[in-house]
C-alpha positions as CSV (number, residue, x, y, z in Angstrom):
1,M,0.0,0.0,0.0
2,A,2.0,3.0,-1.3
3,F,2.1,6.1,1.0
4,T,0.2,9.0,-0.4
5,L,0.2,12.7,0.7
6,P,-3.2,13.5,2.2
7,P,-4.6,16.9,1.4
8,L,-4.9,19.3,4.2
9,P,-8.3,19.2,5.8
10,Y,-8.5,23.0,5.7
11,D,-7.1,25.8,3.4
12,Y,-3.7,27.2,3.9
13,E,-4.9,30.3,5.6
14,A,-7.2,28.6,8.1
15,L,-4.9,28.3,11.0
16,Q,-3.6,31.9,11.0
17,P,-2.4,33.7,13.0
18,F,-1.3,30.7,15.0
19,M,0.2,28.8,12.0
20,S,0.8,30.7,8.8
21,K,0.1,29.8,5.2
22,E,3.9,29.8,4.6
23,T,4.5,27.3,7.3
24,L,1.7,25.0,6.0
25,E,3.0,25.2,2.5
26,F,6.5,24.3,3.5
27,H,5.6,21.7,6.1
28,H,2.9,19.9,4.2
29,D,3.8,20.3,0.5
30,K,7.6,20.0,1.0
31,H,8.5,18.2,4.2
32,H,5.6,15.8,4.5
33,N,5.7,15.1,0.7
34,A,9.4,14.2,1.0
35,Y,8.6,11.6,3.7
36,V,6.0,10.1,1.4
37,E,8.3,10.0,-1.6
38,T,11.4,8.7,0.2
39,G,9.3,6.3,2.3
40,N,7.8,4.7,-0.8
41,K,11.2,4.3,-2.4
42,L,12.7,2.7,0.8
43,A,9.6,0.5,1.4
44,A,9.7,-0.9,-2.1
45,E,13.5,-1.6,-1.7
46,A,12.7,-3.4,1.5
47,G,9.9,-5.5,0.0
48,L,7.3,-3.7,2.2
49,G,5.7,-1.6,-0.5
50,D,2.3,-3.3,-0.1
51,K,2.2,-2.9,3.7
52,S,0.3,-0.2,5.7
53,V,2.2,2.6,7.2
54,E,1.7,1.1,10.7
55,D,3.1,-2.2,9.6
56,V,6.0,-0.6,7.8
57,M,6.9,1.3,10.9
58,K,6.7,-1.7,13.2
59,E,8.8,-3.9,10.8
60,A,11.4,-1.2,10.2
61,Y,11.8,-0.1,13.8
62,G,15.3,-1.0,15.1
63,K,16.2,-2.7,11.8
64,N,16.0,-0.1,9.0
65,Q,16.4,3.3,10.4
66,P,16.0,5.4,7.2
67,L,12.7,3.6,6.3
68,F,11.5,3.9,9.9
69,N,12.2,7.6,10.0
70,N,10.2,8.3,6.8
71,A,7.3,5.9,7.6
72,G,7.1,7.2,11.2
73,Q,7.0,10.8,10.0
74,H,4.4,10.0,7.4
75,Y,2.2,8.4,10.1
76,N,2.8,11.3,12.5
77,H,1.9,13.9,9.9
78,I,-1.3,12.1,8.6
79,H,-2.7,12.8,12.1
80,F,-0.9,16.1,12.9
81,W,-2.9,17.9,10.2
82,Q,-6.1,16.4,11.6
83,W,-5.2,17.3,15.2
84,M,-5.6,21.0,14.3
85,K,-8.5,23.1,13.1
86,K,-9.6,26.7,12.8
87,G,-11.0,27.8,16.1
88,G,-9.6,24.8,17.9
89,G,-8.0,24.3,21.3
90,G,-9.0,25.5,24.7
91,K,-10.8,23.8,27.6
92,S,-14.0,22.6,25.9
93,L,-13.2,18.9,25.6
94,P,-15.9,16.4,24.7
95,G,-17.3,14.9,28.0
96,K,-15.7,11.5,27.6
97,L,-12.3,13.0,27.0
98,Q,-12.7,15.5,29.9
99,T,-13.4,12.6,32.2
100,A,-10.2,10.7,31.0
101,F,-8.1,13.9,31.2
102,D,-9.3,14.5,34.7
103,S,-8.7,11.0,36.0
104,D,-5.4,10.2,34.1
105,L,-3.7,13.5,33.5
106,G,-4.9,15.6,36.5
107,G,-7.3,17.8,34.5
108,Y,-6.9,20.3,31.6
109,D,-4.5,22.7,33.3
110,K,-2.1,20.0,34.4
111,F,-2.3,18.4,31.0
112,K,-1.4,21.7,29.3
113,T,1.6,22.3,31.6
114,D,2.9,18.8,31.3
115,F,2.3,18.5,27.5
116,V,4.0,21.9,26.8
117,Q,6.9,20.9,29.1
118,A,7.3,17.6,27.2
119,G,7.5,19.5,23.9
120,V,9.9,22.1,25.3
121,T,12.2,19.5,26.8
122,Q,12.4,17.2,23.8
123,F,16.0,17.9,22.9
124,G,16.4,18.6,19.2
125,S,13.7,17.3,16.8
126,G,10.8,15.2,17.9
127,W,7.2,15.1,19.1
128,A,5.2,15.4,22.3
129,W,2.2,13.1,22.8
130,V,-0.9,12.1,24.8
131,A,-1.1,8.3,24.4
132,L,-3.3,5.5,25.7
133,K,-1.2,2.7,27.2
134,D,-2.6,-0.1,29.4
135,G,-5.9,1.6,29.6
136,K,-4.6,4.9,30.9
137,L,-3.6,8.2,29.2
138,Q,0.0,9.4,29.6
139,I,2.1,12.2,28.2
140,M,5.2,11.0,26.3
141,K,7.9,12.6,24.1
142,T,9.9,10.9,21.3
143,P,12.9,11.9,19.2
144,N,12.8,12.4,15.5
145,G,10.1,10.4,13.8
146,E,9.4,8.0,16.6
147,N,5.9,7.7,18.0
148,P,4.0,5.9,20.8
149,V,3.0,3.1,18.4
150,V,6.4,1.4,18.5
151,H,6.3,1.6,22.3
152,G,3.1,-0.3,22.6
153,A,0.9,2.8,23.1
154,S,-1.8,4.4,21.0
155,P,-1.3,8.1,20.3
156,I,-4.5,10.2,20.6
157,L,-2.8,13.7,20.3
158,G,0.6,14.7,19.1
159,V,2.5,17.9,18.3
160,D,5.5,18.3,16.0
161,V,8.4,20.1,17.6
162,W,10.8,19.9,14.6
163,E,11.9,23.4,13.8
164,H,10.1,23.4,10.4
165,S,6.8,23.2,12.3
166,Y,7.2,26.5,14.0
167,Y,10.4,28.5,13.0
168,I,8.8,30.6,10.3
169,D,6.1,31.8,12.8
170,Y,7.8,31.7,16.2
171,R,11.6,31.6,15.5
172,N,13.2,29.9,18.5
173,A,10.2,30.4,20.8
174,R,9.1,26.8,21.0
175,P,7.1,27.3,24.3
176,K,5.0,30.0,22.6
177,Y,4.2,27.7,19.7
178,L,3.2,24.9,22.0
179,E,1.0,27.1,24.0
180,A,-0.7,28.4,20.9
181,F,-1.2,24.8,19.7
182,V,-3.0,23.9,22.9
183,D,-4.9,27.1,23.4
184,S,-6.0,27.7,19.8
185,L,-5.4,24.8,17.4
186,I,-6.2,21.4,18.8
187,N,-9.1,19.6,17.1
188,W,-10.6,17.8,20.1
189,D,-13.0,15.9,17.8
190,H,-10.1,14.1,16.2
191,V,-8.5,13.5,19.6
192,L,-11.8,11.8,20.7
193,E,-11.9,9.8,17.5
194,M,-8.4,8.5,18.1
195,Y,-9.3,7.8,21.8
196,D,-12.3,5.8,20.8
197,K,-10.3,3.8,18.2
198,A,-7.6,3.0,20.8
199,G,-10.3,1.5,23.0
200,G,-10.6,4.4,25.5
């Protein structure tokens, strides 16, 4: 199953002023597309061209780093675009999610503090996550293209802290970008959809 670049679920101006048209054009059209093209080439060379992105990630993890990097980043970005929406973010979580965030993460305010901190303290490139593992939500961070899937967890929310995700808009102010993501961009409906799929 060849990787394909999904279209953005909104127009390039939709996330302004929190994420600019220029950032989306570079990040989606160039960076994500490069993961798709390189991932397809490497998957075909490894005899995995007919596998799903999840299967390619799992099979390549720890064995074929270039393939894993590109497959992981493709998987991460498929969801990253959907984890954002115009007028998103803030404290109005769907009831089921609110209950889980309260019980597992200490409520919205603690989630925000811990999630932003995970993103700020991920040295170099990587991601911060909320993931379901063993029936409970937890906050995680991973380097480069890694994600909770290869650690036996199901991601329900993730934020990209590679510089190409924020440098055009925020320069080196990664904390400001992460706060804007939580306050103004998160698509809680997609988070809930991922939570339900993960068995939450």
